[in-house]
C-alpha positions as CSV (number, residue, x, y, z in Angstrom):
1,M,-80.4,-164.4,-1.5
2,R,-81.4,-166.9,-4.9
3,V,-80.3,-166.0,-7.9
4,L,-82.5,-166.9,-11.6
5,V,-80.4,-165.8,-14.5
6,T,-82.5,-165.6,-17.4
7,P,-81.3,-165.1,-20.9
8,D,-82.2,-162.1,-21.7
9,Y,-84.4,-158.8,-20.5
10,R,-87.7,-160.0,-22.4
11,T,-87.4,-163.4,-20.0
12,L,-86.0,-161.5,-17.2
13,S,-89.7,-159.2,-17.8
14,E,-92.2,-161.9,-18.1
15,E,-90.4,-163.8,-15.0
16,A,-90.3,-161.0,-12.2
17,A,-94.1,-160.2,-13.9
18,A,-95.1,-164.0,-13.0
19,L,-93.7,-163.6,-9.4
20,V,-95.6,-160.4,-8.9
21,A,-98.6,-161.6,-10.5
22,R,-98.5,-165.1,-8.2
23,A,-98.2,-162.9,-4.9
24,V,-101.0,-160.1,-6.1
25,R,-103.2,-163.9,-6.8
26,A,-102.5,-165.4,-3.2
27,K,-103.5,-162.0,-1.6
28,P,-105.0,-160.1,-3.6
29,D,-104.9,-156.8,-1.0
30,I,-100.9,-157.3,-1.0
31,T,-98.9,-154.3,-0.4
32,L,-96.1,-153.6,-3.1
33,G,-92.6,-151.4,-3.2
34,L,-92.5,-150.4,-6.5
35,P,-89.7,-149.1,-8.4
36,T,-88.9,-146.5,-11.3
37,G,-86.1,-146.6,-14.3
38,S,-85.5,-148.7,-16.8
39,T,-85.5,-151.7,-15.7
40,P,-88.6,-152.3,-14.5
41,L,-90.6,-151.4,-17.5
42,G,-91.3,-154.3,-19.3
43,M,-92.2,-156.2,-16.2
44,Y,-95.0,-153.4,-15.9
45,E,-95.6,-153.8,-19.8
46,E,-96.1,-157.7,-18.9
47,L,-98.4,-157.3,-15.3
48,I,-100.4,-154.3,-17.6
49,R,-101.0,-157.6,-20.6
50,K,-101.6,-159.9,-17.3
51,H,-103.9,-157.6,-16.1
52,R,-106.0,-157.1,-19.9
53,H,-105.8,-160.4,-21.0
54,E,-105.5,-162.8,-17.9
55,G,-107.2,-160.7,-15.9
56,L,-104.8,-160.5,-13.2
57,D,-107.1,-157.8,-10.4
58,F,-104.7,-154.9,-8.9
59,S,-107.9,-153.3,-7.2
60,R,-107.0,-154.0,-3.8
61,V,-103.4,-153.7,-4.3
62,R,-101.8,-151.0,-2.4
63,T,-98.3,-149.4,-3.0
64,F,-95.6,-147.4,-2.2
65,N,-92.9,-146.2,-4.9
66,L,-89.2,-146.3,-3.6
67,D,-88.4,-142.8,-4.2
68,E,-89.0,-139.7,-6.2
69,Y,-86.9,-136.5,-7.3
70,L,-86.6,-133.4,-5.0
71,G,-88.0,-130.6,-5.8
72,L,-90.4,-131.9,-9.8
73,A,-94.2,-131.7,-9.2
74,P,-96.4,-134.6,-9.4
75,D,-97.1,-133.3,-13.2
76,D,-93.7,-132.6,-14.1
77,P,-93.4,-135.2,-17.0
78,Q,-89.8,-136.1,-15.4
79,S,-91.3,-136.7,-11.8
80,Y,-91.7,-140.5,-10.8
81,H,-95.1,-139.3,-10.7
82,A,-95.4,-139.4,-14.5
83,Y,-93.4,-142.2,-14.9
84,M,-96.1,-144.7,-13.1
85,H,-99.0,-143.3,-14.3
86,A,-97.6,-143.4,-18.1
87,R,-96.2,-146.8,-17.3
88,F,-98.6,-149.0,-14.5
89,F,-100.9,-146.9,-13.4
90,D,-103.1,-146.0,-16.0
91,H,-103.4,-149.1,-17.7
92,V,-104.8,-151.5,-14.5
93,N,-107.7,-151.0,-12.0
94,I,-105.6,-150.5,-9.8
95,A,-107.3,-147.4,-6.9
96,V,-105.5,-144.6,-7.5
97,D,-106.3,-143.5,-3.6
98,N,-104.3,-147.2,-2.9
99,T,-101.1,-145.4,-4.4
100,R,-98.1,-143.3,-2.8
101,I,-94.9,-141.8,-4.2
102,P,-92.6,-139.7,-2.0
103,D,-93.9,-135.6,-2.6
104,G,-90.8,-134.0,-4.1
105,S,-92.8,-130.6,-5.0
106,P,-91.0,-127.5,-4.3
107,G,-91.5,-125.6,-1.5
108,V,-92.9,-129.2,0.0
109,D,-90.9,-129.6,3.8
110,A,-89.4,-132.7,2.9
111,N,-88.3,-133.7,6.4
112,A,-91.9,-133.8,7.4
113,K,-93.1,-135.6,3.9
114,C,-90.4,-138.0,4.9
115,G,-91.6,-138.6,8.5
116,R,-95.0,-139.2,7.3
117,Y,-94.1,-141.7,4.3
118,E,-92.6,-144.0,7.2
119,D,-96.0,-143.8,9.2
120,A,-97.8,-144.9,6.1
121,I,-96.4,-147.4,5.0
122,R,-96.1,-148.5,8.6
123,N,-99.7,-148.0,9.7
124,A,-100.5,-150.1,6.3
125,G,-98.6,-153.1,7.7
126,G,-95.8,-152.9,6.2
127,I,-94.7,-153.7,2.9
128,D,-95.1,-157.8,1.7
129,L,-93.3,-157.8,-1.6
130,L,-90.8,-155.1,-2.8
131,I,-89.6,-154.3,-6.0
132,V,-85.8,-153.0,-6.4
133,G,-83.2,-152.6,-9.2
134,I,-79.6,-151.9,-8.6
135,G,-77.4,-148.4,-10.0
136,S,-73.7,-149.0,-11.3
137,N,-72.9,-148.1,-8.4
138,G,-74.5,-150.2,-6.2
139,H,-77.8,-147.9,-5.2
140,I,-80.9,-149.1,-4.2
141,A,-83.3,-147.0,-4.7
142,F,-81.7,-143.4,-3.6
143,N,-79.7,-145.1,-1.2
144,E,-76.0,-144.0,-2.3
145,P,-72.8,-145.7,-1.0
146,G,-72.3,-144.8,2.4
147,S,-76.2,-145.1,3.0
148,S,-76.3,-146.4,6.8
149,F,-78.1,-149.9,6.4
150,E,-80.5,-148.0,9.3
151,S,-81.7,-145.3,7.2
152,R,-85.6,-145.0,6.9
153,T,-87.0,-142.4,4.4
154,R,-85.3,-138.9,4.4
155,V,-83.8,-136.6,1.3
156,V,-80.2,-137.6,0.1
157,T,-78.2,-136.1,-2.5
158,L,-77.2,-138.0,-5.3
159,A,-73.8,-139.1,-6.6
160,P,-72.4,-137.9,-9.7
161,E,-72.4,-141.1,-11.4
162,T,-76.9,-141.6,-10.7
163,I,-76.8,-137.7,-11.7
164,E,-74.7,-138.8,-15.1
165,N,-77.0,-141.2,-15.1
166,A,-80.5,-139.2,-14.8
167,K,-78.8,-136.7,-18.0
168,R,-80.7,-138.5,-20.8
169,H,-84.3,-138.0,-19.2
170,F,-83.7,-134.3,-18.9
171,P,-83.7,-131.7,-21.7
172,G,-80.3,-129.9,-19.6
173,D,-78.0,-129.9,-16.7
174,A,-79.4,-127.5,-15.0
175,D,-82.9,-129.0,-15.1
176,I,-81.5,-132.7,-13.3
177,P,-82.1,-132.4,-9.3
178,M,-79.1,-132.9,-7.2
179,S,-81.4,-134.7,-4.2
180,A,-84.1,-136.9,-4.1
181,I,-86.3,-138.6,-1.3
182,T,-86.3,-141.9,-1.5
183,I,-86.5,-144.9,1.7
184,G,-84.2,-146.0,3.5
185,I,-82.2,-149.3,3.3
186,R,-83.8,-150.4,6.9
187,T,-87.3,-149.8,4.9
188,I,-86.4,-151.5,2.2
189,L,-85.0,-154.7,4.8
190,D,-88.1,-154.7,6.5
191,A,-90.5,-155.7,3.9
192,R,-91.6,-158.9,3.7
193,R,-90.3,-160.0,0.7
194,I,-87.8,-158.5,-2.3
195,L,-87.6,-159.0,-5.8
196,L,-84.2,-157.4,-7.0
197,L,-83.9,-157.2,-11.0
198,A,-80.4,-156.6,-13.0
199,S,-80.3,-155.6,-16.8
200,G,-77.3,-155.5,-18.8
201,S,-73.5,-155.1,-18.9
202,G,-73.3,-151.6,-16.9
203,K,-75.1,-153.4,-14.3
204,A,-72.3,-156.2,-13.8
205,E,-70.2,-154.8,-11.9
206,A,-72.6,-153.7,-8.9
207,V,-74.0,-157.0,-9.7
208,E,-70.9,-158.7,-8.7
209,R,-69.8,-156.5,-5.9
210,T,-73.5,-157.7,-4.3
211,L,-73.0,-160.9,-4.9
212,R,-69.6,-161.9,-3.6
213,D,-67.7,-158.5,-2.0
214,P,-68.3,-158.4,2.5
215,V,-71.3,-157.1,2.7
216,S,-70.5,-152.9,3.3
217,E,-72.0,-149.4,2.9
218,S,-69.9,-148.9,0.5
219,V,-72.3,-151.5,-1.6
220,P,-75.9,-150.5,-0.8
221,A,-77.2,-153.6,-2.2
222,S,-75.2,-156.1,-0.1
223,A,-77.9,-155.1,2.9
224,L,-80.2,-157.5,0.9
225,R,-78.1,-160.4,1.4
226,L,-78.8,-159.8,5.0
227,H,-82.7,-160.2,4.5
228,P,-84.0,-164.3,4.6
229,D,-86.3,-163.6,1.6
230,V,-84.9,-161.8,-1.8
231,I,-84.4,-163.1,-4.7
232,A,-82.3,-161.8,-7.6
233,I,-84.0,-161.6,-11.6
234,L,-80.9,-160.9,-14.0
235,D,-80.4,-161.0,-17.2
236,E,-76.6,-162.9,-18.6
237,S,-74.8,-159.7,-19.3
238,A,-75.8,-158.4,-15.8
239,R,-74.2,-161.6,-13.9
240,R,-70.3,-161.4,-14.8
241,R,-68.9,-164.8,-15.5
């Protein structure tokens, strides 16, 4: 794993966007794996700027999002469908039919949806570049500690730390989903290239364990060390010295 330490969040976002932009220009029909959360927001803003001012073209790009809360309709303002449209898709020239996000709608046959999501990734030829953040407990996507490195897209129960971190996005405790659909660790490792982003002191311990501890299912992000082409972009506060 190659590690790039940047001085601040803004520089991290610029470096991440530059890497993604180079990949899009090199392969205009690239398939991207996209994350949500707070860390990639700056990257999305910079990609939007590159689209508007540098002509970065997303018209042939295909995307698969990494996860979605279970029990939220796509038009729910807390859903990752809403996040992606508000933060990225609605501001670039990507074709809506080329974007995919797991369907966590109330009453959906989630297991069937998970299988079809894996099939869709496979039928697209796999993910060329997957961008992922890291949770304070070392999760990647919603693969919580203990997740099998051979896991595929599935329904998962969210860890207490993940639920606690989500509280600021929901109006009340009763509204916070307890489970989600996530692509699996094996699905992540099947991507041709992976970009890991980490920002803030709250991620420093997880980053340290990912980079230094033995590779273990207790630290899901450590699985990335098994992949031959991973770049980790960190800001100073996320890198423990």
